[in-house]
C-alpha positions as CSV (number, residue, x, y, z in Angstrom):
1,X,63.5,-16.9,3.5
2,X,65.5,-13.9,4.9
3,X,67.8,-14.4,7.9
4,X,68.0,-11.9,10.7
5,X,70.3,-11.9,13.7
6,X,69.4,-9.9,16.9
7,X,72.3,-9.3,19.2
8,X,71.2,-10.0,22.8
9,X,74.7,-10.5,24.2
10,X,73.9,-8.1,27.0
11,X,71.9,-10.9,28.7
12,X,75.3,-11.5,30.3
13,X,74.8,-8.3,32.4
14,X,71.1,-8.5,33.6
15,X,71.4,-5.7,36.1
16,X,72.3,-2.9,33.7
17,X,69.9,-1.1,31.4
18,X,71.1,-2.8,28.2
19,X,70.8,-6.2,30.0
20,X,67.2,-5.5,31.0
21,X,66.3,-4.7,27.4
22,X,68.0,-7.9,26.2
23,X,66.0,-9.9,28.8
24,X,62.7,-8.4,27.8
25,X,63.4,-9.1,24.1
26,X,64.4,-12.7,24.9
27,X,61.2,-13.2,26.9
28,X,59.1,-11.8,24.1
29,X,60.6,-14.3,21.6
30,X,60.0,-17.1,24.1
31,X,56.4,-16.1,25.0
32,X,54.9,-14.0,22.2
33,X,56.8,-14.5,18.9
34,X,54.9,-16.2,16.1
35,X,57.3,-17.3,13.3
36,X,56.6,-16.3,9.7
37,X,57.4,-18.1,6.5
38,X,59.6,-15.2,5.2
39,X,61.8,-14.6,8.2
40,X,64.2,-16.7,10.2
41,X,65.3,-15.1,13.5
42,X,68.6,-16.0,15.3
43,X,69.4,-14.6,18.7
44,X,73.0,-13.9,19.6
45,X,73.3,-14.9,23.2
46,X,76.0,-15.9,25.8
47,X,76.6,-19.6,25.4
48,X,74.7,-20.6,28.5
49,X,71.5,-19.3,27.0
50,X,71.6,-21.4,23.9
51,X,68.1,-22.8,23.6
52,X,66.8,-21.0,26.7
53,X,64.1,-19.0,24.9
54,X,62.3,-21.8,23.0
55,X,62.5,-23.4,19.7
56,X,60.8,-20.7,17.6
57,X,64.1,-19.0,17.1
58,X,67.7,-20.2,16.3
59,X,70.7,-19.3,18.4
60,X,74.3,-18.2,17.9
61,X,76.7,-18.4,20.9
62,X,78.5,-15.1,21.6
63,X,82.0,-16.6,22.0
64,X,85.2,-14.5,22.2
65,X,86.8,-16.0,19.1
66,X,83.8,-15.0,17.0
67,X,84.5,-11.4,18.1
68,X,88.1,-11.7,16.8
69,X,87.1,-13.6,13.7
70,X,83.6,-12.4,12.7
71,X,83.7,-14.4,9.4
72,X,83.0,-17.4,11.5
73,X,79.4,-16.2,11.8
74,X,77.0,-17.4,9.1
75,X,75.9,-14.7,6.7
76,X,72.7,-12.9,7.7
77,X,70.5,-10.6,5.6
78,X,69.9,-8.3,8.6
79,X,72.0,-7.8,11.8
80,X,70.5,-5.7,14.6
81,X,72.7,-4.6,17.5
82,X,70.2,-3.7,20.3
83,X,72.8,-1.6,22.3
84,X,75.2,1.0,21.1
85,X,78.3,-0.8,22.3
86,X,78.2,-4.2,20.5
87,X,81.0,-6.6,21.0
88,X,80.2,-8.4,17.8
89,X,79.6,-7.3,14.2
90,X,78.6,-8.7,10.8
91,X,81.5,-9.5,8.5
92,X,79.7,-9.3,5.2
93,X,79.2,-5.9,3.6
94,X,75.9,-7.3,2.1
95,X,74.4,-7.7,5.6
96,X,72.1,-4.8,6.4
97,X,73.3,-3.5,9.8
98,X,70.9,-1.8,12.3
99,X,72.4,-0.1,15.3
100,X,70.2,1.1,18.2
101,X,71.7,4.3,19.8
102,X,70.6,5.1,23.4
103,X,72.5,8.1,24.4
104,X,75.6,10.3,24.1
105,X,76.4,10.4,27.8
106,X,80.1,10.1,27.2
107,X,80.0,13.6,25.8
108,X,79.2,14.8,29.4
109,X,81.0,12.2,31.4
110,X,84.4,11.9,29.8
111,X,87.2,14.3,28.8
112,X,90.5,14.3,27.1
113,X,91.8,11.1,25.6
114,X,88.9,9.0,27.1
115,X,86.4,11.3,25.3
116,X,88.3,11.0,22.0
117,X,88.4,7.2,22.2
118,X,84.6,7.1,22.9
119,X,83.9,9.4,20.0
120,X,86.0,7.2,17.7
121,X,84.3,4.0,18.8
122,X,80.9,5.5,18.2
123,X,82.0,6.9,14.8
124,X,83.1,3.4,13.7
125,X,79.8,1.9,14.7
126,X,77.7,4.6,13.0
127,X,79.7,4.4,9.8
128,X,79.0,0.7,9.5
129,X,75.2,1.1,10.1
130,X,72.8,0.9,7.2
131,X,70.0,2.1,9.5
132,X,70.0,3.7,13.0
133,X,67.3,3.4,15.6
134,X,67.2,6.1,18.3
135,X,65.3,5.6,21.5
136,X,64.0,9.2,21.7
137,X,63.9,12.3,19.6
138,X,66.3,13.8,22.0
139,X,68.9,11.1,21.3
140,X,68.3,11.7,17.6
141,X,69.0,15.4,18.1
142,X,72.2,14.6,20.2
143,X,73.4,12.4,17.3
144,X,72.9,15.2,14.8
145,X,75.0,17.4,17.1
146,X,77.8,15.1,18.1
147,X,78.1,12.6,15.2
148,X,78.3,12.5,11.5
149,X,76.0,9.9,9.9
150,X,76.3,11.0,6.3
151,X,72.6,10.5,5.4
152,X,72.1,7.1,7.1
153,X,68.4,6.7,7.7
154,X,67.2,7.1,11.3
155,X,64.0,5.9,12.9
156,X,62.9,6.8,16.4
157,X,61.4,3.9,18.3
158,X,60.7,4.4,22.0
159,X,61.9,1.7,24.4
160,X,59.5,-0.9,25.6
161,X,59.1,-0.9,29.4
162,X,58.5,-4.1,31.3
163,X,55.1,-4.1,33.1
164,X,55.6,-4.1,36.8
165,X,51.9,-4.1,37.8
166,X,51.4,-7.7,38.5
167,X,54.9,-8.6,39.7
168,X,55.7,-9.5,43.3
169,X,56.1,-6.6,45.7
170,X,58.2,-6.9,48.9
171,X,58.8,-4.2,51.4
172,X,62.6,-3.6,51.8
173,X,63.7,-4.6,55.2
174,X,65.9,-1.6,55.8
175,X,63.2,1.2,55.7
176,X,63.4,3.1,58.9
177,X,59.7,4.0,59.4
178,X,56.1,3.6,58.1
179,X,55.7,7.3,57.3
180,X,54.6,8.3,53.8
181,X,57.6,8.5,51.5
182,X,59.0,9.9,48.2
183,X,61.1,7.6,46.1
184,X,63.9,7.8,43.5
185,X,66.2,5.2,42.0
186,X,69.5,5.2,40.0
187,X,73.2,4.7,40.4
188,X,74.2,7.4,42.9
189,X,76.4,9.4,40.7
190,X,76.6,13.2,40.0
191,X,74.6,13.1,36.8
192,X,71.6,11.9,38.8
193,X,71.6,15.2,40.7
194,X,70.1,13.6,43.8
195,X,71.8,16.1,46.1
196,X,69.3,18.7,45.0
197,X,66.6,16.8,46.9
198,X,68.3,17.2,50.3
199,X,67.2,20.8,50.8
200,X,63.8,20.0,49.3
201,X,63.2,17.4,51.9
202,X,63.8,19.9,54.7
203,X,60.4,21.4,53.7
204,X,58.6,18.0,53.8
205,X,59.3,16.6,57.4
206,X,56.1,14.5,57.2
207,X,57.7,12.4,54.4
208,X,60.8,10.2,54.1
209,X,62.9,10.1,50.9
210,X,64.4,6.8,49.8
211,X,67.2,6.9,47.3
212,X,67.7,3.4,45.9
213,X,70.8,2.4,43.9
214,X,74.4,1.4,44.2
215,X,76.3,4.0,46.2
216,X,80.0,3.2,46.8
217,X,80.9,6.5,45.1
218,X,82.4,9.8,46.2
219,X,79.2,11.5,45.2
220,X,77.2,9.2,47.5
221,X,79.6,9.9,50.3
222,X,79.1,13.6,49.9
223,X,75.4,13.2,50.1
224,X,75.6,11.0,53.2
225,X,78.0,13.6,54.8
226,X,75.4,16.3,54.3
227,X,72.7,14.1,55.7
228,X,74.7,13.6,58.8
229,X,76.1,17.1,59.3
230,X,72.8,18.9,58.5
231,X,70.7,16.3,60.3
232,X,68.4,15.7,57.3
233,X,66.9,12.7,59.1
234,X,64.2,12.0,56.5
235,X,66.6,11.2,53.6
236,X,68.0,7.7,53.3
237,X,70.4,6.0,50.9
238,X,69.0,2.4,50.9
239,X,71.4,0.8,48.4
240,X,70.5,-1.5,45.6
241,X,67.1,-3.0,45.8
242,X,65.8,-6.3,44.3
243,X,63.1,-6.4,41.7
244,X,60.3,-7.1,44.1
245,X,61.5,-4.4,46.5
246,X,61.7,-1.9,43.6
247,X,58.1,-2.8,42.7
248,X,57.0,-2.2,46.3
249,X,58.7,1.2,46.4
250,X,57.0,2.4,43.2
251,X,53.6,1.0,44.3
252,X,53.6,2.6,47.7
253,X,55.4,5.9,47.3
254,X,53.5,9.2,47.5
255,X,55.5,10.6,44.6
256,X,58.5,9.8,42.5
257,X,61.4,12.3,42.3
258,X,63.9,12.3,39.4
259,X,66.1,15.4,39.1
260,X,68.6,13.6,36.7
261,X,70.6,15.7,34.3
262,X,71.4,13.1,31.6
263,X,69.0,10.5,30.3
264,X,68.7,8.9,26.9
265,X,65.2,7.8,27.8
266,X,64.4,7.9,31.5
267,X,63.0,4.4,32.3
268,X,62.2,5.0,36.0
269,X,59.8,7.8,35.0
270,X,57.7,5.4,33.0
271,X,58.0,2.7,35.6
272,X,56.6,5.0,38.3
273,X,53.8,6.2,36.0
274,X,52.7,2.6,35.5
275,X,51.3,2.8,39.0
276,X,49.7,6.2,38.4
277,X,52.2,8.0,40.7
278,X,52.9,11.8,40.4
279,X,56.3,12.2,38.9
280,X,58.5,15.2,39.6
281,X,61.3,15.3,37.0
282,X,64.1,17.4,35.6
283,X,63.2,18.8,32.2
284,X,66.7,18.1,31.0
285,X,67.8,15.9,28.0
286,X,65.1,13.3,27.1
287,X,63.0,13.7,30.3
288,X,60.6,16.4,29.0
289,X,59.9,14.4,25.9
290,X,59.3,11.1,27.8
291,X,57.4,12.6,30.7
292,X,55.2,14.6,28.3
293,X,52.2,16.3,29.9
294,X,52.0,13.6,32.6
295,X,54.9,14.7,34.7
296,X,55.6,17.8,36.8
297,X,58.9,19.4,35.7
298,X,61.7,21.3,37.4
299,X,63.4,23.7,35.1
300,X,66.0,24.7,37.6
301,X,67.2,23.3,41.0
302,X,67.1,26.0,43.6
303,X,65.3,24.6,46.7
304,X,62.5,27.1,47.1
305,X,61.5,26.7,43.4
306,X,61.7,22.9,43.6
307,X,59.6,22.8,46.8
308,X,57.0,25.0,45.2
309,X,56.7,22.7,42.1
310,X,56.2,19.7,44.4
311,X,53.6,21.4,46.6
312,X,51.6,22.6,43.6
313,X,52.0,19.3,41.8
314,X,50.8,17.3,44.8
315,X,47.8,19.6,45.3
316,X,46.8,19.3,41.6
317,X,47.3,15.5,41.7
318,X,45.2,15.0,44.9
319,X,42.5,17.4,43.6
320,X,42.1,15.7,40.2
321,X,40.9,12.1,40.7
322,X,41.2,11.1,37.1
323,X,44.9,12.2,36.9
324,X,46.2,9.0,38.4
325,X,44.4,6.8,35.8
326,X,45.6,9.1,33.0
327,X,49.2,8.9,34.2
328,X,48.9,5.1,34.5
329,X,47.4,4.7,31.0
330,X,50.3,6.7,29.6
331,X,52.9,4.8,31.5
332,X,51.5,1.5,30.4
333,X,51.5,2.5,26.8
334,X,55.3,1.9,26.5
335,X,55.0,-1.8,25.8
336,X,57.5,-4.2,24.4
337,X,54.8,-5.4,22.0
338,X,54.6,-1.9,20.5
339,X,58.4,-1.6,20.5
340,X,59.1,-4.9,18.8
341,X,56.2,-4.4,16.3
342,X,58.0,-1.2,15.2
343,X,61.3,-3.1,14.9
344,X,59.8,-5.8,12.7
345,X,58.2,-3.2,10.5
346,X,61.8,-1.8,10.1
347,X,63.2,-5.3,9.4
348,X,60.6,-5.9,6.7
349,X,61.2,-2.5,5.1
350,X,65.0,-3.3,4.8
351,X,64.2,-6.7,3.2
């Protein structure tokens, strides 16, 4: 029997993207996994989650001393790091090491010494990998541009996206009106490009725009200052929302807006599509690939052009009854079942 370890240490940080991926993998092993005679699965988890996801898998505690002394881990045939910044690593050179790479955002966000350190850390991880998984073809292209992988095999496997359709939906208490609204979500930082929506909303006084996400940032302050000074009364920074509130916003919005400049995948685009909503997205980085023919894209960010794309897109969406169901079918095709089936096919190929 072959032994495989899957690193889900990021369960420790459930509110970040890597943490959400770890949670969904863990739930899948708890609810869906059917053990096989040829494979023993161990989950590397924070100590408090030992045994939390059923008895069909084994567990290793992600303890600090094991990071310092990796030889204390048992030997595994395959070790899969599900995020690109793993705290733990296999000690045996005989262990086949799979690294999932999500993005190269540090190339755009850092500079000087910080950028060099980020590059060195990624270089060390890629050098150790026997196989690399990229979450999009865009990420694969970025890796070819920014990193040396010396012939290491690469497989593109799209992220799974948790289904939101049947989850609880609760209206956020701090919404100022019952008017129709557009919605966007993400940490309110410059790379999300949310400020471009301010002038757009001046042309849509009949709608509100709710920007959900943590916003104790200089960029958020700049946006709020513009809202106040220019009296853009239909744009609102509503802060971080809970899971049920996020579902309500997706479910009830008239359209989802996502002008982001840097995305390795673009999870909110697919989440909005699950509800059949029209999505207006930047065409930058991975978003054109992930949105495919089911999103309306901005190729640039001058206000008149963006407004024109939105007006034409809403007209097409409302005039094409089948479009909502086609968008929903596409959004709901990004399942964890499909994602994990592709990973297990990779595991077996390495064995």
